[in-house]
C-alpha positions as CSV (number, residue, x, y, z in Angstrom):
1,M,0.0,0.0,0.0
2,S,1.2,3.5,-0.7
3,K,1.6,6.1,1.9
4,L,-1.3,8.1,0.4
5,S,-3.8,5.3,0.6
6,V,-2.8,4.4,4.2
7,A,-3.2,8.1,5.2
8,T,-6.6,8.3,3.4
9,T,-7.8,5.1,5.1
10,A,-6.7,6.4,8.5
11,L,-8.4,9.7,7.9
12,L,-11.6,8.0,6.9
13,L,-11.5,5.7,9.9
14,A,-10.9,8.6,12.3
15,S,-13.7,10.7,10.8
16,S,-16.2,7.9,10.9
17,V,-15.4,7.1,14.6
18,S,-15.6,10.8,15.6
19,L,-18.9,11.3,13.7
20,S,-20.5,8.2,15.4
21,A,-20.3,10.0,18.8
22,C,-21.8,13.2,17.5
23,S,-25.1,14.2,18.9
24,T,-26.3,15.7,15.6
25,F,-26.6,12.2,14.3
26,G,-28.5,10.8,17.3
27,V,-30.5,7.6,17.6
28,Y,-34.0,7.6,16.2
29,K,-36.6,7.3,19.0
30,I,-40.2,6.3,18.3
31,D,-43.2,8.1,19.6
32,L,-44.8,6.1,22.4
33,P,-48.6,6.6,22.6
34,Q,-50.2,4.3,25.2
35,G,-53.9,3.9,25.6
36,T,-56.8,5.5,23.8
37,P,-56.5,9.2,22.8
38,I,-59.9,10.8,23.4
39,T,-61.0,14.4,23.1
40,Q,-63.7,16.2,25.1
41,T,-65.9,16.2,22.0
42,Q,-65.8,12.5,21.7
43,A,-66.3,11.9,25.5
44,Q,-69.4,14.3,25.5
45,K,-71.1,11.9,23.0
46,V,-71.3,9.3,25.8
47,Q,-74.7,9.8,27.5
48,V,-76.3,8.3,30.6
49,G,-78.3,5.3,29.6
50,M,-76.0,4.1,26.8
51,T,-75.2,0.4,26.5
52,P,-71.6,-0.9,26.6
53,N,-71.7,-1.6,22.9
54,Q,-72.8,2.0,22.2
55,V,-69.8,3.2,24.3
56,L,-67.5,0.9,22.4
57,Y,-68.8,2.3,19.1
58,V,-68.2,5.9,20.2
59,L,-64.9,5.6,22.1
60,G,-63.4,2.2,21.2
61,S,-62.0,-0.3,23.7
62,P,-61.0,1.0,27.2
63,A,-57.5,0.7,28.3
64,M,-58.5,-1.1,31.5
65,R,-61.4,-3.3,32.4
66,D,-61.0,-4.4,36.0
67,T,-62.4,-7.8,36.8
68,L,-63.0,-6.8,40.4
69,A,-65.0,-3.7,39.2
70,P,-66.7,-4.8,36.0
71,N,-69.1,-1.8,36.0
72,R,-66.2,0.6,35.5
73,W,-64.2,1.3,32.3
74,D,-61.1,3.4,32.4
75,Y,-59.8,5.2,29.3
76,I,-56.2,6.3,30.0
77,Y,-53.7,8.0,27.6
78,D,-50.0,8.6,28.0
79,Y,-47.7,9.9,25.3
80,T,-43.9,10.1,25.2
81,P,-42.6,12.1,22.1
82,G,-39.9,10.5,20.2
83,T,-37.9,12.0,17.3
84,Y,-40.9,13.2,15.3
85,G,-42.9,14.3,18.3
86,T,-40.0,16.3,19.6
87,R,-39.6,18.0,16.2
88,E,-43.3,18.9,16.2
89,D,-43.2,20.1,19.8
90,K,-45.9,17.7,20.9
91,P,-46.3,17.7,24.7
92,E,-45.5,14.8,26.9
93,I,-48.5,13.3,28.7
94,K,-47.6,11.4,31.8
95,N,-49.1,9.7,34.8
96,A,-52.5,9.2,33.2
97,S,-53.3,12.9,33.3
98,Q,-55.8,12.1,30.5
99,H,-58.2,9.7,32.3
100,L,-61.8,9.2,31.5
101,I,-63.9,6.9,33.7
102,I,-67.3,5.4,32.7
103,Y,-69.5,3.8,35.3
104,F,-72.2,1.4,34.5
105,N,-75.1,0.4,36.7
106,D,-76.3,-3.2,37.4
107,A,-78.6,-3.0,34.4
108,G,-75.6,-2.5,32.1
109,T,-76.2,1.1,31.1
110,V,-74.0,4.2,31.6
111,Q,-74.7,5.7,35.1
112,K,-71.9,8.3,35.3
113,V,-69.0,9.7,33.2
114,S,-66.1,11.4,35.0
115,G,-62.8,12.9,33.9
116,I,-64.0,14.8,30.8
117,D,-62.1,17.9,32.1
118,S,-58.8,16.1,31.9
119,L,-59.1,15.5,28.1
120,P,-58.0,17.9,25.4
121,N,-60.5,19.9,23.4
């Protein structure tokens, strides 16, 4: 090998090693939405007297159905922005701050809806 090709190879190797530690070329992180994102408009469509099937049609499946409290459905949403969420300045939503609770009576119809104020408009 000539001295020029050895020097070029060493220069390329050193630059690739130094660029791999650069924060500009960071690791891609995915957005982590967990739960069901629901708005206040959607939640206000749930009315007292609706059946569970009607609630499923309006809101989708709840995040939690407790077997010890079968008359309560919890819709919880958390969001951790990744690469794209950070670029778009999407806020982080933690600790189930968006939490909608639907209570059913023994007849199987909606008795009470709580937590609408915690949801975005």
